[in-house]
C-alpha angles and dihedrals in degrees: 000000000000124000112253126227105268094229092049092046091050091051090049091050090052089050091050089050090051089053093048096045098084089055092053092042089059091047090050091049092056095040098045098040107057115201120228120226090258089061099250119121114244090232091064090063095039126080090220093064092113092061090056091057090052090051091051091057094047092045095050095045095045095046094047093050093045091050093048092049091049092056099282118200093321097263095117095052093045092048093047091050092051094047093049091055091056 
């Protein structure tokens, strides 16, 4: 396997993170907004619910970028290799 241009690989990792973010946003939504037995989320009845939404965004973005930079699911490396051949 050839070594990719660092700038191209970084751009591809950011793209991979962008693709992974919706997955982690949904995980964060379920993890950070516990659901009460009656089916309502606790944030709906709590005045601090807006802070929880902000945390979900930060969590999803940070986790997706960290995963992509650590090798991710291989999308960034594959994309960089294909783009370098062009």
